[in-house]
C-alpha positions as CSV (number, residue, x, y, z in Angstrom):
1,X,40.8,-13.0,-36.5
2,X,44.1,-14.1,-35.0
3,X,44.8,-17.5,-33.5
4,X,44.3,-16.6,-29.8
5,X,41.0,-14.9,-30.6
6,X,39.8,-18.0,-32.4
7,X,40.8,-20.1,-29.4
8,X,38.8,-17.9,-27.0
9,X,35.7,-18.0,-29.3
10,X,35.8,-21.7,-29.7
11,X,36.4,-22.4,-26.0
12,X,33.5,-20.1,-25.1
13,X,31.1,-21.7,-27.6
14,X,32.0,-25.2,-26.3
15,X,31.4,-24.1,-22.7
16,X,28.1,-22.4,-23.5
17,X,26.8,-25.3,-25.5
18,X,27.9,-27.8,-22.8
19,X,26.3,-25.8,-20.0
20,X,23.1,-25.4,-22.0
21,X,23.0,-29.1,-22.8
22,X,23.8,-29.9,-19.2
23,X,20.8,-27.9,-18.0
24,X,18.4,-29.2,-20.6
25,X,19.4,-32.6,-21.8
26,X,21.6,-34.4,-19.2
27,X,24.0,-33.2,-16.5
28,X,26.9,-35.3,-17.9
29,X,27.3,-32.6,-20.6
30,X,28.9,-30.5,-17.9
31,X,31.9,-32.8,-18.1
32,X,32.5,-31.3,-21.6
33,X,32.7,-27.8,-20.0
34,X,35.1,-29.2,-17.3
35,X,37.3,-30.8,-20.0
36,X,37.6,-27.5,-21.8
37,X,38.4,-25.7,-18.5
38,X,41.1,-28.3,-17.7
39,X,42.6,-27.9,-21.2
40,X,42.7,-24.1,-20.8
41,X,44.4,-24.4,-17.4
42,X,47.0,-26.9,-18.6
43,X,47.7,-24.7,-21.7
44,X,48.3,-21.8,-19.3
45,X,51.1,-23.8,-17.6
46,X,52.6,-25.6,-20.5
47,X,52.0,-23.3,-23.4
48,X,50.6,-26.2,-25.5
49,X,46.9,-26.5,-26.5
50,X,45.5,-29.1,-28.8
51,X,43.0,-26.7,-30.4
52,X,45.8,-24.2,-31.1
53,X,47.8,-27.0,-32.9
54,X,44.7,-27.8,-35.0
55,X,44.1,-24.1,-35.8
56,X,47.7,-23.7,-36.9
57,X,47.4,-26.7,-39.2
58,X,44.3,-25.1,-40.7
59,X,46.3,-22.0,-41.5
60,X,44.9,-19.5,-39.0
61,X,47.0,-16.4,-38.7
62,X,49.1,-16.0,-35.6
C-alpha cells in the first residue's frame, strides 16, 4: 500500500476503536476520535500530518 492509503486505514481504525470504546468503556474516548478528525482537517489545510511524517520515516512508499 502507498502512504495515503496507510494514512486512511490508520485514521479509520483509530476512529472506529475510539467510538467503540466511547460507547462501551467511557465517553471520554470520543475525544480520541475528535483528535483524529482535527488532525485530518488541519492536514487538509496545511498539507502536513504527523502520521504521514512517521510513516515516511518508517519507509512507507509514496
